[in-house]
N, CA and C atoms as an extended XYZ file, in Angstrom:
435
Properties=species:S:1:pos:R:3:atomname:S:1:resname:S:1:resid:I:1 pbc="F F F"
N         0.793       -1.226        0.008 N   MET     1
C         0.035       -0.134        0.065 CA  MET     1
C         0.993        1.376        0.078 C   MET     1
N         0.381        2.233       -0.847 N   GLU     2
C         1.332        3.560       -0.797 CA  GLU     2
C         0.537        4.771       -0.837 C   GLU     2
N         0.742        5.789        0.110 N   LYS     3
C         0.196        6.808        0.447 CA  LYS     3
C         1.034        8.007       -0.124 C   LYS     3
N         0.369        8.744       -0.730 N   ILE     4
C         1.419       10.275       -0.801 CA  ILE     4
C         0.489       11.245       -0.751 C   ILE     4
N         1.247       11.863       -0.033 N   ARG     5
C         0.986       13.110        0.722 CA  ARG     5
C         1.734       14.786        0.291 C   ARG     5
N         1.300       15.693       -0.313 N   GLU     6
C         1.959       16.792       -0.708 CA  GLU     6
C         1.878       17.774        0.459 C   GLU     6
N         3.125       18.444        1.006 N   THR     7
C         2.445       19.725        1.854 CA  THR     7
C         3.468       20.796        1.658 C   THR     7
N         3.218       22.098        1.800 N   PHE     8
C         3.444       23.004        1.056 CA  PHE     8
C         4.135       24.208        2.359 C   PHE     8
N         4.533       23.304        3.388 N   SER     9
C         5.369       24.387        4.297 CA  SER     9
C         5.621       23.164        5.359 C   SER     9
N         6.535       24.234        6.359 N   ALA    10
C         7.159       22.949        7.217 CA  ALA    10
C         6.216       22.481        8.208 C   ALA    10
N         5.187       23.625        8.641 N   GLN    11
C         4.239       23.275        9.481 CA  GLN    11
C         3.214       22.143        9.007 C   GLN    11
N         2.846       21.813        7.690 N   GLU    12
C         2.378       20.801        7.187 CA  GLU    12
C         3.189       19.550        7.262 C   GLU    12
N         4.342       19.878        6.968 N   THR    13
C         5.125       18.472        6.944 CA  THR    13
C         5.339       18.191        8.457 C   THR    13
N         5.490       19.302        9.423 N   PHE    14
C         5.138       18.465       10.823 CA  PHE    14
C         4.095       17.667       10.947 C   PHE    14
N         2.925       18.348       10.742 N   ALA    15
C         1.623       17.906       11.084 CA  ALA    15
C         1.391       16.617       10.666 C   ALA    15
N         1.748       16.359        9.237 N   TYR    16
C         1.918       15.069        8.681 CA  TYR    16
C         2.344       13.927        9.780 C   TYR    16
N         3.752       14.181        9.914 N   GLY    17
C         4.268       13.300       10.818 CA  GLY    17
C         3.851       12.903       11.635 C   GLY    17
N         3.193       14.318       12.576 N   ARG    18
C         2.401       14.072       13.894 CA  ARG    18
C         1.343       13.037       13.380 C   ARG    18
N         0.484       13.138       12.509 N   SER    19
C        -0.616       12.299       12.172 CA  SER    19
C        -0.037       10.511       12.168 C   SER    19
N         1.048       10.513       11.464 N   PHE    20
C         2.081        9.208       11.643 CA  PHE    20
C         2.234        8.643       12.804 C   PHE    20
N         2.736        9.318       13.668 N   GLY    21
C         3.064        8.948       14.733 CA  GLY    21
C         2.168        8.714       15.718 C   GLY    21
N         1.124        9.526       15.625 N   GLU    22
C        -0.421        9.196       16.356 CA  GLU    22
C        -0.811        7.619       15.815 C   GLU    22
N        -0.384        7.043       14.888 N   GLN    23
C        -0.884        5.756       14.659 CA  GLN    23
C         0.203        4.995       14.217 C   GLN    23
N         1.652        5.220       14.623 N   ALA    24
C         2.543        4.277       15.055 CA  ALA    24
C         1.962        3.138       15.866 C   ALA    24
N         2.641        1.602       15.318 N   LYS    25
C         2.235        0.570       16.145 CA  LYS    25
C         3.761        0.043       16.806 C   LYS    25
N         3.963       -0.487       18.025 N   PRO    26
C         4.910       -1.048       18.532 CA  PRO    26
C         5.557       -2.260       17.617 C   PRO    26
N         6.848       -2.063       17.248 N   GLY    27
C         7.647       -2.746       16.775 CA  GLY    27
C         7.764       -2.309       15.223 C   GLY    27
N         7.364       -1.189       14.698 N   GLN    28
C         7.299       -0.463       13.558 CA  GLN    28
C         8.815       -0.153       13.773 C   GLN    28
N         9.526       -0.442       12.302 N   VAL    29
C        10.549        0.040       11.739 CA  VAL    29
C        10.385        0.667       10.670 C   VAL    29
N        10.745        1.919       10.374 N   CYS    30
C        10.726        3.368        9.475 CA  CYS    30
C        11.784        3.491        8.900 C   CYS    30
N        12.070        3.308        7.590 N   THR    31
C        12.950        3.947        6.867 CA  THR    31
C        12.717        5.581        6.152 C   THR    31
N        13.622        6.412        6.473 N   LEU    32
C        13.491        7.880        6.002 CA  LEU    32
C        14.478        7.914        5.162 C   LEU    32
N        13.704        8.331        3.746 N   ILE    33
C        14.949        8.385        2.547 CA  ILE    33
C        14.609       10.133        1.792 C   ILE    33
N        15.622       10.628        1.852 N   GLY    34
C        15.497       12.446        1.422 CA  GLY    34
C        16.814       12.917        1.317 C   GLY    34
N        16.879       13.973        0.184 N   ASP    35
C        18.275       14.621        0.539 CA  ASP    35
C        18.607       15.853        1.664 C   ASP    35
N        19.648       15.949        1.760 N   LEU    36
C        19.740       16.945        2.595 CA  LEU    36
C        18.997       18.046        2.676 C   LEU    36
N        18.230       18.814        3.580 N   GLY    37
C        17.420       20.078        3.751 CA  GLY    37
C        15.683       19.646        3.356 C   GLY    37
N        15.571       18.456        2.993 N   VAL    38
C        14.339       17.896        2.281 CA  VAL    38
C        13.376       18.055        3.602 C   VAL    38
N        13.615       17.799        4.850 N   GLY    39
C        12.465       18.006        5.553 CA  GLY    39
C        12.340       16.850        6.545 C   GLY    39
N        13.147       15.750        6.271 N   LYS    40
C        13.719       14.812        7.504 CA  LYS    40
C        13.362       14.725        8.826 C   LYS    40
N        14.156       15.838        9.244 N   THR    41
C        14.002       16.419       10.775 CA  THR    41
C        12.457       16.706       10.980 C   THR    41
N        11.937       17.709       10.075 N   VAL    42
C        10.594       18.241       10.479 CA  VAL    42
C         9.524       17.284       10.703 C   VAL    42
N         9.804       16.277        9.619 N   PHE    43
C         8.953       15.194        9.654 CA  PHE    43
C         9.108       14.249       11.077 C   PHE    43
N        10.467       13.884       11.264 N   THR    44
C        10.607       13.088       12.332 CA  THR    44
C        10.102       13.911       13.715 C   THR    44
N        10.038       15.258       14.105 N   GLN    45
C         9.646       15.898       15.154 CA  GLN    45
C         8.525       15.940       14.840 C   GLN    45
N         7.451       16.007       13.847 N   GLY    46
C         6.220       15.459       14.052 CA  GLY    46
C         5.739       13.974       14.609 C   GLY    46
N         6.390       13.058       14.122 N   VAL    47
C         6.268       11.775       14.394 CA  VAL    47
C         6.468       11.582       16.163 C   VAL    47
N         7.534       12.169       16.804 N   ALA    48
C         7.997       12.431       18.308 CA  ALA    48
C         6.446       13.449       18.790 C   ALA    48
N         5.976       13.925       18.477 N   ALA    49
C         5.100       14.686       19.061 CA  ALA    49
C         3.729       14.031       19.095 C   ALA    49
N         3.492       13.225       17.762 N   GLY    50
C         2.430       12.245       17.915 CA  GLY    50
C         2.435       11.240       18.601 C   GLY    50
N         3.662       10.722       19.007 N   LEU    51
C         3.901        9.889       20.356 CA  LEU    51
C         3.854       10.177       21.619 C   LEU    51
N         3.656       11.611       21.828 N   GLY    52
C         3.340       11.949       23.107 CA  GLY    52
C         4.778       12.664       23.452 C   GLY    52
N         5.935       12.910       22.752 N   ILE    53
C         7.247       13.265       23.080 CA  ILE    53
C         6.974       14.769       23.265 C   ILE    53
N         7.621       15.086       24.052 N   SER    54
C         7.672       16.762       23.936 CA  SER    54
C         9.139       17.618       24.211 C   SER    54
N         9.965       16.799       24.827 N   GLU    55
C        11.442       17.087       24.434 CA  GLU    55
C        11.844       17.330       23.553 C   GLU    55
N        12.530       18.233       23.009 N   PRO    56
C        13.445       18.246       21.418 CA  PRO    56
C        13.980       17.099       21.048 C   PRO    56
N        13.699       17.204       19.627 N   VAL    57
C        13.954       15.807       18.767 CA  VAL    57
C        15.001       16.160       17.953 C   VAL    57
N        15.956       16.136       17.515 N   ASN    58
C        16.877       16.765       16.659 CA  ASN    58
C        17.595       15.411       16.009 C   ASN    58
N        18.417       15.627       14.849 N   SER    59
C        19.129       14.628       14.018 CA  SER    59
C        19.960       13.948       14.809 C   SER    59
N        19.937       12.776       15.439 N   PRO    60
C        21.590       12.328       16.217 CA  PRO    60
C        22.616       11.945       15.041 C   PRO    60
N        23.044       13.140       14.399 N   THR    61
C        23.961       12.671       13.699 CA  THR    61
C        25.159       12.279       13.788 C   THR    61
N        25.316       12.476       15.042 N   PHE    62
C        27.190       12.505       15.483 CA  PHE    62
C        26.885       11.096       16.207 C   PHE    62
N        25.743       10.860       16.917 N   THR    63
C        25.736        9.794       18.023 CA  THR    63
C        24.973        8.438       17.331 C   THR    63
N        24.506        8.244       16.160 N   ILE    64
C        23.774        7.665       15.529 CA  ILE    64
C        22.263        7.365       16.050 C   ILE    64
N        22.134        7.119       17.277 N   LEU    65
C        20.724        6.798       17.926 CA  LEU    65
C        20.548        8.012       18.997 C   LEU    65
N        19.663        8.091       19.052 N   GLN    66
C        18.810        9.021       20.120 CA  GLN    66
C        17.525        8.254       20.677 C   GLN    66
N        17.382        7.975       22.012 N   ILE    67
C        16.144        7.042       22.460 CA  ILE    67
C        14.986        8.185       23.067 C   ILE    67
N        14.265        8.320       22.761 N   TYR    68
C        13.216        8.962       23.605 CA  TYR    68
C        12.442        7.962       24.181 C   TYR    68
N        12.061        7.821       25.688 N   GLU    69
C        11.173        7.046       25.949 CA  GLU    69
C         9.654        7.764       26.999 C   GLU    69
N         9.855        9.042       26.328 N   GLU    70
C         8.542        9.605       27.222 CA  GLU    70
C         7.056        9.427       26.715 C   GLU    70
N         7.181        9.239       25.599 N   GLY    71
C         5.394        8.877       24.833 CA  GLY    71
C         5.275        7.482       24.978 C   GLY    71
N         4.184        7.612       24.202 N   ARG    72
C         3.277        6.364       24.495 CA  ARG    72
C         3.979        4.936       24.007 C   ARG    72
N         5.012        5.009       22.933 N   LEU    73
C         5.704        3.791       22.504 CA  LEU    73
C         7.204        4.509       23.169 C   LEU    73
N         8.144        3.593       22.972 N   PRO    74
C         9.875        4.339       22.868 CA  PRO    74
C        10.098        4.607       21.571 C   PRO    74
N        10.695        5.662       21.474 N   PHE    75
C        11.151        6.054       20.024 CA  PHE    75
C        12.599        6.258       19.964 C   PHE    75
N        12.994        5.105       18.727 N   TYR    76
C        14.250        4.956       18.533 CA  TYR    76
C        14.566        5.602       17.281 C   TYR    76
N        15.293        6.676       17.252 N   HIS    77
C        15.626        8.064       16.092 CA  HIS    77
C        17.075        7.558       15.777 C   HIS    77
N        17.448        6.830       14.608 N   PHE    78
C        18.867        6.717       14.045 CA  PHE    78
C        19.054        7.576       12.988 C   PHE    78
N        20.250        8.129       12.853 N   ASP    79
C        20.870        8.693       11.749 CA  ASP    79
C        22.281        8.278       11.258 C   ASP    79
N        21.851        7.515       10.205 N   VAL    80
C        22.844        6.789        9.761 CA  VAL    80
C        24.083        7.275        9.058 C   VAL    80
N        24.029        8.844        8.278 N   TYR    81
C        24.622        9.038        7.388 CA  TYR    81
C        26.167        9.291        7.663 C   TYR    81
N        26.464        9.177        8.636 N   ARG    82
C        28.035        9.248        8.933 CA  ARG    82
C        28.451        7.737        9.518 C   ARG    82
N        27.833        6.805        9.332 N   ILE    83
C        28.102        5.615        9.638 CA  ILE    83
C        29.180        5.158        9.016 C   ILE    83
N        30.281        4.379        9.034 N   GLY    84
C        31.243        3.510        8.355 CA  GLY    84
C        30.699        2.078        8.066 C   GLY    84
N        30.557        1.155        8.915 N   ASP    85
C        29.442        0.408        8.357 CA  ASP    85
C        28.876       -0.230        9.265 C   ASP    85
N        27.898       -1.334        9.262 N   VAL    86
C        26.865       -1.958        9.944 CA  VAL    86
C        27.473       -2.447       10.950 C   VAL    86
N        28.416       -2.824       11.634 N   GLU    87
C        29.017       -3.076       12.355 CA  GLU    87
C        28.890       -2.254       13.370 C   GLU    87
N        29.039       -0.963       13.376 N   GLU    88
C        28.574        0.199       14.210 CA  GLU    88
C        26.967        0.198       14.490 C   GLU    88
N        26.177       -0.177       13.609 N   MET    89
C        24.764       -0.468       14.256 CA  MET    89
C        24.537       -1.920       15.262 C   MET    89
N        25.776       -2.591       15.067 N   GLU    90
C        25.762       -3.869       15.777 CA  GLU    90
C        25.877       -3.722       17.229 C   GLU    90
N        26.963       -2.677       17.488 N   GLU    91
C        27.562       -2.231       18.858 CA  GLU    91
C        26.477       -1.210       19.411 C   GLU    91
N        26.023       -0.386       18.677 N   ILE    92
C        24.773       -0.085       19.415 CA  ILE    92
C        23.299       -0.465       19.885 C   ILE    92
N        23.536       -1.991       19.507 N   GLY    93
C        22.139       -2.878       19.716 CA  GLY    93
C        21.445       -2.412       18.871 C   GLY    93
N        21.174       -1.918       17.640 N   TYR    94
C        20.367       -2.013       16.801 CA  TYR    94
C        18.804       -2.555       17.003 C   TYR    94
N        19.201       -4.017       17.203 N   GLU    95
C        18.331       -5.487       16.985 CA  GLU    95
C        17.342       -4.856       17.863 C   GLU    95
N        17.679       -4.299       19.638 N   ASP    96
C        16.988       -4.202       20.698 CA  ASP    96
C        15.908       -3.146       20.188 C   ASP    96
N        16.370       -2.241       19.248 N   CYS    97
C        15.248       -1.500       19.162 CA  CYS    97
C        14.214       -1.655       17.645 C   CYS    97
N        14.740       -2.165       16.752 N   PHE    98
C        14.156       -2.872       15.692 CA  PHE    98
C        12.803       -3.875       16.004 C   PHE    98
N        13.753       -4.538       17.038 N   TYR    99
C        12.364       -5.611       17.431 CA  TYR    99
C        12.135       -5.915       18.879 C   TYR    99
N        11.966       -4.530       19.254 N   GLY   100
C        11.405       -4.321       20.564 CA  GLY   100
C        10.094       -3.675       20.593 C   GLY   100
N         9.472       -2.813       21.529 N   GLU   101
C         8.194       -2.325       21.264 CA  GLU   101
C         8.212       -1.146       21.144 C   GLU   101
N         8.965       -0.286       20.759 N   GLY   102
C         8.669        0.763       20.035 CA  GLY   102
C         8.999        1.023       18.537 C   GLY   102
N         9.157        2.454       18.115 N   ILE   103
C         8.823        2.622       16.852 CA  ILE   103
C        10.549        2.716       16.416 C   ILE   103
N        10.721        2.415       15.796 N   SER   104
C        12.342        2.855       15.101 CA  SER   104
C        12.288        3.390       13.566 C   SER   104
N        13.423        4.564       13.867 N   LEU   105
C        13.055        5.429       12.480 CA  LEU   105
C        14.481        5.773       12.243 C   LEU   105
N        14.568        5.449       10.769 N   ILE   106
C        15.760        5.552       10.170 CA  ILE   106
C        16.611        6.212        9.380 C   ILE   106
N        16.673        7.649        9.819 N   GLU   107
C        17.317        8.627        8.349 CA  GLU   107
C        18.130        7.926        7.738 C   GLU   107
N        18.627        7.892        6.466 N   TRP   108
C        19.546        7.187        5.506 CA  TRP   108
C        19.611        6.042        5.408 C   TRP   108
N        18.757        5.584        5.600 N   ALA   109
C        18.234        3.935        6.126 CA  ALA   109
C        19.112        3.097        4.714 C   ALA   109
N        19.112        3.962        3.616 N   ASP   110
C        19.902        2.984        2.436 CA  ASP   110
C        20.952        2.650        2.666 C   ASP   110
N        21.501        3.553        3.773 N   LEU   111
C        23.308        3.120        3.629 CA  LEU   111
C        23.572        1.902        4.378 C   LEU   111
N        22.347        1.115        4.820 N   VAL   112
C        22.499        0.120        5.803 CA  VAL   112
C        21.166       -0.866        5.398 C   VAL   112
N        21.035       -0.627        4.508 N   ALA   113
C        19.611       -1.611        3.723 CA  ALA   113
C        19.888       -3.093        4.129 C   ALA   113
N        21.037       -3.302        4.206 N   GLU   114
C        20.812       -5.051        4.456 CA  GLU   114
C        20.649       -5.758        5.957 C   GLU   114
N        20.391       -4.834        6.995 N   ILE   115
C        19.885       -4.957        8.143 CA  ILE   115
C        18.105       -4.588        8.179 C   ILE   115
N        18.214       -3.520        7.228 N   ILE   116
C        16.445       -3.399        7.540 CA  ILE   116
C        15.501       -4.747        7.288 C   ILE   116
N        14.597       -4.909        8.596 N   PRO   117
C        13.795       -5.982        8.084 CA  PRO   117
C        13.042       -5.927        6.833 C   PRO   117
N        12.657       -6.912        6.147 N   GLU   118
C        11.639       -6.896        5.304 CA  GLU   118
C        10.697       -6.165        5.219 C   GLU   118
N         9.653       -6.388        6.230 N   LYS   119
C         8.772       -5.499        6.681 CA  LYS   119
C         9.094       -4.503        7.463 C   LYS   119
N         8.658       -3.536        6.675 N   HIS   120
C         9.090       -2.347        6.855 CA  HIS   120
C         8.651       -1.100        6.404 C   HIS   120
N         8.128        0.037        7.229 N   THR   121
C         7.699        1.503        6.279 CA  THR   121
C         8.973        2.160        5.720 C   THR   121
N         8.383        2.399        4.299 N   ARG   122
C         9.678        3.316        3.840 CA  ARG   122
C         8.563        4.916        3.471 C   ARG   122
N         9.511        5.590        4.217 N   ILE   123
C         8.909        7.224        3.950 CA  ILE   123
C         9.972        7.697        3.064 C   ILE   123
N         9.218        8.457        1.781 N   THR   124
C        10.573        9.104        0.951 CA  THR   124
C         9.705       10.677        0.821 C   THR   124
N        10.714       11.602        1.287 N   ILE   125
C        10.218       12.910        1.512 CA  ILE   125
C        11.378       13.701        0.243 C   ILE   125
N        10.780       13.923       -0.766 N   GLU   126
C        11.159       14.819       -2.098 CA  GLU   126
C        10.875       16.155       -2.307 C   GLU   126
N        11.834       17.182       -2.857 N   LYS   127
C        11.256       18.455       -2.918 CA  LYS   127
C        10.945       18.643       -4.759 C   LYS   127
N        10.389       19.652       -5.149 N   ASP   128
C        10.112       19.777       -6.531 CA  ASP   128
C         9.774       21.427       -6.207 C   ASP   128
N        11.100       22.185       -6.920 N   LEU   129
C        10.998       23.525       -6.556 CA  LEU   129
C        10.232       24.048       -7.392 C   LEU   129
N         9.850       23.481       -8.709 N   SER   130
C         8.954       24.267       -9.626 CA  SER   130
C         7.239       24.319       -8.906 C   SER   130
N         7.201       23.521       -7.707 N   LYS   131
C         5.680       24.050       -7.188 CA  LYS   131
C         6.189       24.508       -5.855 C   LYS   131
N         6.983       25.275       -5.956 N   GLY   132
C         7.603       25.949       -4.365 CA  GLY   132
C         8.521       25.666       -3.820 C   GLY   132
N         9.355       26.824       -2.962 N   PHE   133
C        10.478       26.144       -2.102 CA  PHE   133
C        10.173       25.214       -0.956 C   PHE   133
N         8.787       25.369       -0.258 N   GLU   134
C         8.728       24.574        0.593 CA  GLU   134
C         7.965       23.394        0.444 C   GLU   134
N         7.291       23.095       -0.872 N   TYR   135
C         6.802       21.856       -1.156 CA  TYR   135
C         7.582       20.538       -0.908 C   TYR   135
N         6.691       19.822       -0.617 N   ARG   136
C         7.613       18.280       -0.372 CA  ARG   136
C         6.284       17.255       -0.979 C   ARG   136
N         6.879       16.305       -1.359 N   ARG   137
C         5.984       14.998       -1.751 CA  ARG   137
C         6.403       13.901       -0.607 C   ARG   137
N         5.228       13.550        0.390 N   ILE   138
C         5.828       12.388        0.680 CA  ILE   138
C         5.511       11.165        0.366 C   ILE   138
N         6.118       10.406        0.152 N   ARG   139
C         5.475        9.017       -0.104 CA  ARG   139
C         5.431        7.675        0.887 C   ARG   139
N         4.662        7.171        1.504 N   ILE   140
C         5.011        6.158        2.228 CA  ILE   140
C         4.040        4.670        1.871 C   ILE   140
N         5.190        4.009        2.061 N   GLU   141
C         5.033        2.599        1.611 CA  GLU   141
C         5.081        1.681        2.702 C   GLU   141
N         4.159        0.503        2.543 N   GLU   142
C         4.467       -0.485        3.515 CA  GLU   142
C         5.036       -1.702        2.902 C   GLU   142
N         6.526       -2.193        2.917 N   LYS   143
C         7.201       -2.732        2.693 CA  LYS   143
C         6.883       -4.562        3.081 C   LYS   143
N         7.077       -5.503        2.573 N   GLY   144
C         6.833       -7.034        2.757 CA  GLY   144
C         5.985       -7.574        3.375 C   GLY   144
N         4.727       -6.568        3.152 N   LEU   145
C         3.031       -7.354        3.775 CA  LEU   145
C         3.121       -8.539        3.527 C   LEU   145
């Protein structure tokens, strides 16, 4: 199943992320694909808000993983942009996150594609400057169902 949503502001992208977070299920693994500056962090902040997390959410670019436990589900936010190889993911215990009771969201997931479960949610965010600077096309696909 595929859903496509167009947003025309950071606020709309955040709101769509919030809606996604409100519907998130325990054990859900989500990949977040998109170029630098496309709004991955804004969407992720919305997901966190939808889970009931009020603390600030930023990309864990230098730590790889940020864990938020105050919401209705644990939220495991990965940013693997600077990862050297999959062994680094093993060192931080990604399996506990992917196969636990929370939701895992992995930015730049294509860099660690070999460890992504077959059943996952793929979220792709794209710009189209011909439709405006703030325009985003967000595609959500359920894989491996």
